[in-house]
C-alpha positions in Angstrom: 24.2 28.4 19.8 25.7 25.1 20.8 26.8 24.4 24.4 30.1 22.7 24.7 30.5 20.0 27.3 33.8 19.8 29.1 35.9 16.9 27.7 36.4 15.0 31.0 32.8 14.6 32.0 31.9 13.8 28.4 34.5 11.0 28.3 33.2 9.7 31.7 29.7 9.6 30.3 30.8 7.7 27.2 32.6 5.2 29.3 29.6 4.8 31.5 27.4 4.1 28.5 29.9 1.6 27.2 29.9 -0.3 30.5 26.1 -0.3 30.6 25.9 -1.7 27.0 28.6 -4.3 27.8 26.6 -5.4 30.8 23.4 -5.7 28.8 25.2 -8.0 26.3 26.8 -10.0 29.1 23.4 -10.4 30.9 21.9 -11.7 27.6 24.7 -14.2 27.2 24.4 -15.3 30.8 20.7 -16.1 30.5 21.1 -17.7 27.1 24.1 -20.0 27.9 22.8 -20.9 31.4 19.4 -21.7 29.9 21.0 -24.1 27.5 23.1 -25.7 30.1 20.2 -26.2 32.5 18.1 -27.6 29.6 20.9 -30.1 28.7 21.1 -31.2 32.4 17.3 -31.5 32.6 17.1 -33.6 29.4 20.0 -35.9 30.3 21.0 -37.6 33.6 19.8 -35.0 36.1 21.9 -36.6 38.8 23.2 -34.5 41.6 25.0 -37.2 43.6 24.3 -35.4 46.9 25.6 -32.1 45.7 24.7 -29.3 43.3 23.8 -30.0 39.7 26.8 -29.3 37.5 25.2 -26.2 35.7 24.8 -24.6 39.1 28.6 -24.1 39.3 28.6 -22.2 36.0 25.5 -20.2 37.1 27.0 -19.2 40.5 30.5 -18.3 39.3 29.3 -16.5 36.2 26.5 -14.8 38.1 28.9 -13.4 40.7 31.1 -12.0 37.9 28.0 -10.6 36.2 27.0 -8.9 39.5 30.4 -7.3 39.7 29.9 -6.1 36.1 26.5 -4.7 37.0 28.0 -2.9 40.0 30.6 -1.3 37.8 28.0 -0.3 35.2 25.2 1.0 37.5 26.8 1.6 40.9 28.5 4.8 41.9 31.5 3.3 43.7 34.7 4.0 42.0 33.4 7.2 40.4 32.1 8.6 43.7 35.6 8.4 45.2 37.0 10.9 42.6 34.4 13.6 42.7 34.9 16.7 44.9 33.4 16.6 48.4 30.3 18.7 48.6 29.1 21.0 51.4 26.1 18.7 51.8 28.3 15.7 52.5 30.4 17.8 55.0 27.2 18.9 56.8 25.9 15.3 56.9 29.2 14.0 58.4 29.2 16.8 61.0 25.7 15.9 62.0 26.7 12.2 62.4 29.7 13.0 64.5 27.7 15.3 66.8 25.1 12.6 67.4 27.7 10.2 68.8 
């Protein structure tokens, strides 16, 4: 006997797996490209002129975007806003408000 999974949770699970796979590919690309950029910088002029080395800008900006991508893939934030409120969450909130 096969158990059928409701379509909406199944679609959400598929989308979650896609985000995680996309993040893995993006992380590999980040490490590869930034490794090459830093190697080019190290083998060429290595001047910083009082500021950051030029590959640092790529690493910082791309790293920030990669962190957002990781948050979307592994974090619970937009999905947690759409799930029903549980009794446990209500009790926890009541406890917090009574302590104030």
